[in-house]
C-alpha positions in Angstrom: -104.4 -142.4 -125.9 -107.2 -139.5 -126.7 -110.7 -140.5 -127.8 -113.0 -138.9 -129.1 -117.0 -140.4 -128.8 -120.1 -139.4 -130.9 -123.1 -139.9 -130.1 -126.7 -138.2 -130.4 -127.9 -139.0 -127.1 -126.8 -139.0 -123.2 -129.9 -140.3 -122.0 -131.1 -142.8 -124.6 -130.4 -146.3 -124.0 -128.6 -149.2 -123.6 -125.3 -147.6 -126.4 -124.7 -144.3 -124.5 -124.8 -146.1 -120.9 -122.4 -148.3 -122.2 -120.8 -145.4 -124.1 -120.6 -143.7 -120.2 -119.0 -146.7 -118.1 -116.3 -147.1 -120.9 -115.4 -143.0 -120.5 -115.4 -144.3 -116.9 -112.6 -147.1 -117.6 -110.6 -145.3 -120.1 -110.2 -142.2 -117.2 -109.2 -144.8 -114.9 -106.3 -146.2 -117.1 -105.7 -142.9 -117.8 -106.4 -142.0 -120.9 -108.2 -139.1 -122.1 -112.2 -138.5 -123.2 -114.4 -136.3 -125.2 -118.2 -136.7 -125.8 -119.7 -134.8 -128.3 -123.1 -135.4 -128.4 -126.1 -133.6 -129.9 -129.1 -133.8 -127.2 -128.7 -134.5 -123.4 -132.1 -136.0 -123.0 -133.6 -136.2 -118.7 -130.5 -136.2 -117.0 -131.6 -138.6 -114.2 -132.2 -140.9 -116.7 -128.3 -141.7 -117.7 -125.3 -142.0 -115.3 -124.0 -139.2 -113.8 -121.4 -136.9 -115.8 -118.3 -138.5 -115.8 -115.2 -136.7 -114.1 -112.0 -135.3 -116.2 -114.3 -136.4 -118.9 -114.9 -133.6 -121.2 -118.4 -132.9 -122.7 -119.2 -130.6 -126.4 -122.8 -130.3 -127.6 -123.1 -129.7 -130.9 -125.8 -126.6 -131.8 -128.2 -127.8 -134.2 -131.8 -127.2 -135.6 -132.6 -131.2 -136.3 -131.2 -134.3 -136.6 -130.3 -132.9 -140.9 -129.1 -129.3 -140.2 -125.9 -130.0 -142.6 -123.9 -127.6 -139.0 -123.3 -130.1 -137.7 -120.9 -132.1 -139.8 -119.2 -128.5 -140.0 -119.1 -129.0 -136.2 -117.7 -131.7 -135.7 -114.8 -131.3 -138.8 -113.4 -128.5 -136.5 -114.0 -130.3 -133.1 -111.7 -133.2 -134.2 -109.8 -130.5 -135.7 -109.7 -128.6 -132.3 -109.2 -131.6 -129.9 -106.8 -134.3 -132.5 -107.9 -137.5 -131.0 -106.0 -140.6 -131.7 -109.5 -142.5 -131.7 -113.4 -140.9 -133.4 -116.0 -143.3 -132.0 -119.2 -143.6 -133.3 -122.4 -144.8 -131.6 -126.3 -145.1 -134.0 -126.3 -145.0 -137.3 -126.9 -141.4 -137.4 -123.2 -140.5 -136.3 -121.5 -143.4 -137.5 -122.7 -141.3 -140.8 -121.6 -138.0 -139.9 -119.3 -139.0 -137.2 -117.5 -140.9 -139.4 -117.7 -138.3 -142.6 -116.4 -136.0 -140.1 -113.2 -138.5 -139.4 -113.0 -139.1 -142.9 -112.5 -135.6 -143.5 -109.9 -134.9 -141.2 -107.8 -137.9 -142.0 -108.2 -139.7 -138.1 -108.8 -143.1 -136.7 -112.5 -144.0 -136.9 -114.3 -147.2 -135.2 -117.7 -147.9 -135.3 -120.1 -149.7 -132.6 -122.1 -152.2 -133.7 -124.5 -152.0 -131.5 -127.0 -154.7 -133.0 -127.8 -157.5 -135.9 -129.0 -158.2 -139.4 -132.6 -157.7 -138.1 -132.5 -154.0 -137.3 -131.4 -153.1 -140.5 -133.9 -153.4 -143.4 -132.9 -152.4 -146.6 -133.3 -147.9 -146.9 -130.7 -145.8 -148.1 -129.8 -144.1 -144.5 -128.4 -148.3 -143.6 -126.6 -148.7 -147.2 -125.0 -145.1 -146.8 -123.9 -146.6 -143.4 -122.5 -150.0 -145.1 -120.6 -147.8 -147.8 -119.4 -145.3 -145.3 -117.7 -148.5 -143.2 -115.5 -148.9 -145.9 -113.5 -146.4 -144.8 -113.6 -146.6 -141.0 -110.2 -148.8 -139.7 -112.2 -151.5 -137.7 -115.9 -152.5 -136.2 -116.3 -153.1 -132.7 -119.6 -155.9 -132.1 -121.0 -156.2 -128.8 -122.3 -159.2 -129.6 -121.5 -162.6 -132.6 -124.4 -161.5 -134.3 -123.3 -157.7 -134.9 -120.8 -158.8 -136.7 -122.0 -161.3 -138.6 -124.0 -158.4 -140.2 -120.6 -156.8 -141.1 -118.6 -160.2 -142.4 -120.5 -160.6 -145.7 -120.0 -156.8 -147.1 -116.7 -156.5 -145.9 -114.7 -160.5 -145.4 -111.3 -158.8 -145.1 -111.8 -156.2 -142.6 -110.8 -155.1 -139.1 -113.6 -156.4 -137.2 -113.3 -157.4 -133.3 -116.8 -158.7 -130.8 -116.3 -157.0 -127.5 -120.0 -157.0 -125.4 -120.7 -155.0 -122.8 -120.0 -154.8 -119.6 -122.0 -154.4 -116.3 -121.1 -152.5 -113.8 -121.0 -155.4 -110.9 -120.3 -153.4 -108.1 -122.5 -150.5 -109.1 -125.2 -152.7 -109.3 -124.7 -155.2 -106.1 -123.8 -152.3 -103.8 -126.7 -149.1 -105.0 -129.1 -148.5 -101.8 -132.4 -146.8 -102.6 -135.2 -146.5 -100.7 -138.3 -147.1 -101.9 -141.0 -143.6 -102.5 -144.2 -143.7 -101.7 -145.1 -144.1 -105.3 -147.9 -146.5 -105.7 -145.7 -148.7 -108.1 -143.1 -148.9 -105.7 -144.5 -151.0 -103.6 -146.0 -153.7 -106.0 -145.5 -157.3 -105.1 -146.2 -160.8 -107.2 -144.3 -159.4 -109.9 -142.8 -159.8 -112.7 -140.3 -157.4 -114.9 -140.3 -156.0 -118.4 -137.9 -153.2 -119.0 -136.4 -151.9 -121.5 -137.6 -149.5 -125.5 -141.5 -149.9 -126.1 -141.2 -150.9 -129.2 -142.7 -153.6 -131.0 -139.7 -155.7 -131.5 -139.9 -156.4 -127.9 -143.4 -157.9 -128.2 -145.4 -156.1 -124.9 -148.4 -157.5 -126.1 -147.7 -160.5 -126.2 -146.9 -160.4 -122.8 -149.6 -158.4 -121.5 -151.8 -161.0 -123.0 -150.5 -163.4 -121.0 -151.0 -161.9 -117.7 -154.2 -161.4 -118.9 -154.0 -165.4 -119.8 -152.3 -166.2 -116.1 -155.0 -164.3 -114.2 -157.1 -166.3 -114.7 -156.0 -168.6 -112.7 -153.4 -167.4 -110.3 -153.3 -163.6 -110.1 -150.0 -162.0 -110.9 -148.7 -158.2 -111.7 -146.4 -156.8 -114.1 -144.3 -153.6 -114.4 -143.2 -152.2 -117.7 -140.1 -149.5 -117.4 -139.2 -147.4 -120.6 -140.6 -145.8 -122.9 -141.3 -145.9 -127.2 -143.4 -145.8 -130.1 -145.7 -148.6 -128.8 -147.0 -146.4 -125.2 -149.6 -145.4 -126.9 -151.1 -149.0 -127.9 -150.3 -150.7 -124.6 -151.8 -148.7 -122.5 -155.6 -148.8 -124.7 -154.3 -152.3 -124.5 -153.8 -153.0 -120.9 -157.3 -150.8 -120.3 -159.5 -152.8 -123.0 -158.3 -156.4 -120.9 -159.2 -154.4 -117.4 -155.6 -154.8 -116.1 -155.3 -151.6 -115.0 -155.2 -152.7 -111.6 -152.3 -155.4 -112.7 -150.0 -154.0 -115.4 -148.4 -151.1 -114.5 -146.4 -148.7 -117.3 -143.9 -146.6 -115.3 -142.4 -144.8 -118.8 -138.2 -144.0 -118.5 -137.1 -144.5 -115.2 -133.5 -144.8 -113.4 -131.0 -147.4 -114.1 -131.1 -147.4 -110.4 -135.0 -147.9 -110.2 -134.7 -151.1 -112.5 -132.2 -152.3 -110.4 -134.7 -152.2 -107.2 -137.7 -153.9 -109.6 -135.2 -156.6 -110.4 -133.8 -157.5 -106.5 -137.9 -158.3 -105.9 -139.7 -159.6 -108.9 -140.4 -163.0 -109.8 -139.0 -162.8 -112.7 -137.8 -160.7 -116.0 -138.8 -161.1 -119.6 -137.7 -160.6 -122.6 -139.5 -161.6 -125.3 -137.3 -159.5 -128.2 -137.4 -161.2 -132.1 -134.2 -160.0 -131.9 -131.3 -158.0 -130.1 -127.3 -157.6 -130.4 -126.2 -157.9 -126.6 -128.9 -156.4 -124.0 -127.8 -154.1 -120.8 -131.4 -155.2 -119.1 -130.2 -159.5 -119.4 -126.6 -158.7 -118.6 -128.0 -156.1 -115.1 -130.8 -158.3 -114.0 -128.5 -161.8 -113.7 -126.0 -159.3 -111.6 -129.9 -159.1 -109.4 -130.2 -162.8 -109.6 -133.6 -161.9 -111.1 -135.4 -165.1 -112.5 -134.9 -165.2 -116.4 -138.0 -165.9 -119.0 -136.7 -165.0 -122.9 -137.3 -165.5 -126.3 -135.2 -168.3 -128.3 -132.9 -166.0 -130.6 -129.8 -166.4 -131.2 -128.4 -163.2 -129.2 -129.3 -164.6 -125.9 -128.4 -168.2 -126.9 -124.9 -166.4 -127.1 -124.3 -166.4 -123.4 -127.3 -167.8 -121.7 -128.7 -171.4 -122.0 -131.7 -174.0 -120.2 -129.4 -174.7 -117.2 -129.9 -170.2 -116.0 -133.2 -169.2 -117.5 -136.6 -170.2 -119.1 -136.5 -170.4 -123.1 -139.7 -168.9 -124.8 -139.9 -170.8 -129.0 -143.7 -169.7 -129.6 -144.7 -166.1 -128.9 -147.7 -166.5 -128.3 -149.6 -165.5 -125.2 -150.9 -169.0 -124.2 -147.2 -170.0 -124.4 -146.1 -167.1 -122.4 -148.2 -167.7 -119.8 -147.9 -171.6 -119.0 -143.5 -170.2 -119.0 -144.8 -167.5 -116.3 -146.8 -169.7 -114.1 -144.1 -172.7 -114.7 -141.4 -170.3 -112.5 -143.7 -168.5 -110.3 -144.8 -172.2 -109.1 -141.3 -173.7 -108.9 -139.7 -170.3 -107.6 -137.0 -173.2 -106.0 -135.6 -174.1 -109.2 -135.7 -170.8 -110.9 -133.0 -169.0 -108.2 -131.5 -172.3 -108.6 -131.1 -170.9 -112.3 -130.2 -167.1 -111.2 -127.7 -168.5 -109.4 -126.0 -170.6 -112.0 -126.6 -166.8 -114.3 -125.4 -164.9 -111.3 -121.5 -166.6 -111.7 -121.7 -166.5 -115.8 -122.2 -162.2 -116.0 -118.9 -161.4 -114.1 -117.2 -162.1 -116.6 -118.5 -159.1 -118.0 -117.6 -156.5 -115.8 -116.3 -152.9 -117.2 -113.1 -153.2 -116.5 -112.5 -156.0 -119.2 -114.6 -154.3 -121.2 -112.3 -151.4 -121.2 -109.1 -153.5 -121.3 -110.6 -154.6 -124.7 -111.3 -151.6 -125.7 -108.3 -150.5 -124.7 -106.1 -152.8 -127.1 -108.3 -152.5 -129.7 -107.2 -148.7 -129.9 -103.5 -150.0 -129.9 -103.8 -151.6 -132.5 -105.0 -148.5 -134.3 -102.5 -146.4 -133.9 -99.9 -149.2 -134.3 -101.2 -150.0 -137.7 -101.9 -146.3 -139.2 
């Protein structure tokens, strides 16, 4: 089979990494894969280019450049893929239009849940266009639940994110002399620096916790809330306890996960968070918000739960974990056993079966 992935960026977040992982495994299975994108981003922040995949950068003057659609149509006509798979809303719209115009099988990959889509014209257009897709594949049950009211009879499937088990367990990295790599006795957050992640609550929890027991916090990632959080850290006089690294490579995140007291994720909503799966592989104890996306694969046997997103409650959970480290480590071992079923190979096989169904039922 010949698959064309279309996405805006190569180095912007979890969806992009999943695309790289899927591409790698599909090529191992003997399929041809093309990747069309607008922007590269920082090359050290995404997995290495997959050997034998074909990359096509779409030239544009901005996200609304009408030439994007024209170039995508030309690319599809020249490459003649069996399946066009779009990633992220912008390319669900533009890539979807190109697939419709060229009468090519089109699959939408849903990365989130209903709370990520407030009613506006972009989301409504995406919903309308999805009617002409052959299939919607979500990485979470919440993602499927978002689409079912719109298209109750449409072909939809759940395929959770894959996690690079062998890469995480086998990687070795020498910590450089940067101060943050030398920090000990810390908890970790990694991901987008956005309001929905409630990172400000985590910082305030560290402030309250340090009135009883000193503990550090490392925050990996970038986003719209970065400057606000930097000011909060300064105002709380936590410059010596809370460290923001900016966006770093997956390998650096794994380095921190293997040394952290806990990984803390207080999101208001999620799809299928890569960082949680990676923390589970690293056997890093988890503290998570009580939301459906987390309940889909975690429970009290493998995680600590936060059902009140307040600094006081989060501080109590962190203190409970660090003072009962044996219990935390036992939960982490149980979580590691659970994540085994999310291998990249299993994810790719599921997609392969879905592609075959689309082609056979064209």
